[in-house]
VEXPA-390553 format. One record per residue (C-alpha): residue in one letter; x, y, z; residue number from 1. Coordinates in steps of 0.1 Angstrom, whole numbers. Last residue first. Layout:
VEXPA-390553
SITE resn     x     y     z resi
SITE    a     X     Y     Z  NUM
...
//
This chain:
VEXPA-390553
SITE resn     x     y     z resi
SITE    i   -79    99   353  188
SITE    s  -101    63   363  187
SITE    c  -132    54   356  186
SITE    n  -164    34   371  185
SITE    e  -186    67   360  184
SITE    n  -195    98   347  183
SITE    t  -226    91   327  182
SITE    g  -233   105   298  181
SITE    g  -246   145   300  180
SITE    s  -278   157   279  179
SITE    t  -297   177   246  178
SITE    e  -256   170   225  177
SITE    g  -252   191   192  176
SITE    s  -216   202   197  175
SITE    n  -212   220   223  174
SITE    l  -223   196   257  173
SITE    v  -184   195   272  172
SITE    g  -191   167   309  171
SITE    i  -150   160   316  170
SITE    r  -123   188   298  169
SITE    i   -85   177   303  168
SITE    g   -59   201   293  167
SITE    a   -81   226   293  166
SITE    g   -76   260   261  165
SITE    g   -61   276   242  164
SITE    s   -21   271   256  163
SITE    s   -31   233   267  162
SITE    n     1   214   266  161
SITE    i   -13   178   282  160
SITE    f    13   147   292  159
SITE    n    -3   116   290  158
SITE    g    -2    88   317  157
SITE    d   -31    78   323  156
SITE    i   -64    82   310  155
SITE    v   -90    53   318  154
SITE    a  -123    47   314  153
SITE    r  -135    14   331  152
SITE    d  -174    18   328  151
SITE    a  -175    55   317  150
SITE    l  -162    86   303  149
SITE    s  -182   113   291  148
SITE    q  -189   144   266  147
SITE    l  -147   146   261  146
SITE    e  -126   169   251  145
SITE    i   -83   161   256  144
SITE    a   -64   189   243  143
SITE    n   -85   215   251  142
SITE    g   -89   240   223  141
SITE    t   -60   269   207  140
SITE    q   -33   262   204  139
SITE    s   -27   226   217  138
SITE    q   -12   199   226  137
SITE    c   -12   163   239  136
SITE    f    20   132   242  135
SITE    n     1   108   250  134
SITE    y    12    74   275  133
SITE    r   -21    65   276  132
SITE    i   -59    76   266  131
SITE    r   -85    40   264  130
SITE    g  -116    41   266  129
SITE    n  -145    20   280  128
SITE    p  -176    38   275  127
SITE    t  -186    61   251  126
SITE    d  -213    83   267  125
SITE    t  -253    84   256  124
SITE    g  -263   122   259  123
SITE    g  -290   116   234  122
SITE    s  -279   140   207  121
SITE    n  -247   113   200  120
SITE    g  -218   109   225  119
SITE    r  -183   130   217  118
SITE    a  -147   111   222  117
SITE    k  -123   145   209  116
SITE    i   -86   137   212  115
SITE    a   -61   163   200  114
SITE    i   -84   196   197  113
SITE    a   -83   229   180  112
SITE    g   -46   236   169  111
SITE    a   -35   199   178  110
SITE    q     5   185   181  109
SITE    l    -5   152   188  108
SITE    w    24   132   201  107
SITE    l    11    91   201  106
SITE    q    18    62   225  105
SITE    s   -14    50   234  104
SITE    i   -52    60   219  103
SITE    d   -74    25   229  102
SITE    w  -112    17   222  101
SITE    d  -139     0   241  100
SITE    e  -169    11   227   99
SITE    a  -184    36   198   98
SITE    p  -216    43   196   97
SITE    t  -207    64   193   96
SITE    t  -186    92   182   95
SITE    i  -140    92   185   94
SITE    r  -123   117   173   93
SITE    i   -86   119   168   92
SITE    g   -67   152   155   91
SITE    t   -94   175   159   90
SITE    g   -85   211   132   89
SITE    g   -88   245   141   88
SITE    a   -57   246   133   87
SITE    p   -40   222   116   86
SITE    i   -33   189   132   85
SITE    t     6   181   135   84
SITE    l    12   141   141   83
SITE    e    40   126   161   82
SITE    t    56    93   171   81
SITE    a    89    98   187   80
SITE    r    80   115   216   79
SITE    l    54    93   225   78
SITE    n    69    59   212   77
SITE    l    60    36   187   76
SITE    g    23    42   188   75
SITE    v    -6    34   192   74
SITE    i   -46    41   169   73
SITE    a   -69    12   181   72
SITE    s  -100    -4   173   71
SITE    h  -124   -18   195   70
SITE    s  -156     4   188   69
SITE    t  -146    34   159   68
SITE    l  -124    55   157   67
SITE    e  -120    88   133   66
SITE    f   -88   104   123   65
SITE    v   -74   130   108   64
SITE    p  -106   149   123   63
SITE    n  -111   181   105   62
SITE    a   -85   168    71   61
SITE    v   -51   174    68   60
SITE    g   -31   156    95   59
SITE    t    11   164    89   58
SITE    m    23   126   100   57
SITE    n    64   132   115   56
SITE    g    83   112   121   55
SITE    m   102    82   141   54
SITE    y    79    52   130   53
SITE    a    55    21   135   52
SITE    l    23    43   130   51
SITE    y    -1     8   144   50
SITE    l   -37     7   139   49
SITE    y   -55   -15   151   48
SITE    v   -87   -27   134   47
SITE    p  -120   -36   147   46
SITE    k  -151   -49   130   45
SITE    s  -178   -39   149   44
SITE    p  -213   -42   129   43
SITE    s  -215   -17   127   42
SITE    e  -186    -2   138   41
SITE    q  -161    -1   113   40
SITE    g  -120     3   119   39
SITE    v  -104    32   118   38
SITE    t  -117    59    99   37
SITE    i   -90    82    81   36
SITE    t  -107   112    74   35
SITE    t  -104   127    36   34
SITE    s   -81   159    28   33
SITE    d   -48   141    18   32
SITE    l   -22   127    47   31
SITE    t     7   115    27   30
SITE    a    25    90    50   29
SITE    p    52    90    84   28
SITE    a    71    60    82   27
SITE    t    63    19    90   26
SITE    l    31    26    86   25
SITE    v     6   -10   101   24
SITE    v   -21   -23    96   23
SITE    m   -41   -51   118   22
SITE    g   -70   -72   115   21
SITE    g  -105   -69   112   20
SITE    g  -136   -91   102   19
SITE    a  -108   -95    66   18
SITE    a  -130   -65    50   17
SITE    v  -120   -44    79   16
SITE    a   -86   -55    70   15
SITE    d   -96   -45    33   14
SITE    a  -110   -12    38   13
SITE    i   -78    -6    70   12
SITE    a   -53   -12    34   11
SITE    s   -77     7    18   10
SITE    r   -80    41    39    9
SITE    i   -39    39    44    8
SITE    g   -33    40    12    7
SITE    a   -53    65     1    6
SITE    g   -38    84    27    5
SITE    t    -9    80    10    4
SITE    l    19    55    27    3
SITE    a     8    35   -11    2
SITE    y    -3     0     7    1
//
């Protein structure tokens, strides 16, 4: 597969067609303006996207990645695997009904939000998420923005720098949600 946004989407599509799987990037890719969806939500076909490189990949789309249930985006090392997100953009977005997802070992340099997890308009949550060992930076927004945390959700070992907002903000209702989700059984 080519180290491009289209090549990554093609590799993920083949993994989904096989019922789920692992996609490994061995070097930074040239991304385009189309969001890369990692996995498939319904029926659930998980994909583990492993960014096994040292270097910087610059995202153009907003969001750069969309993460689905039982899927993961994991880097080689939080000080070596960089993703730069343009001004006003979101790096990784998780949207309901996604559950049991993992974001680990990344250096996310965001124009706005590095990681954003949202419920739907009914106020449901995105349970069992793990945000671990990342370096999250934001210039104009919250570095990590979540509607809620529930059911063994974990935020652990992250370095967070947010010059234009909160480091971690939970309980955000600004994307059409009508009520907050559940905040229970979680650890920060």
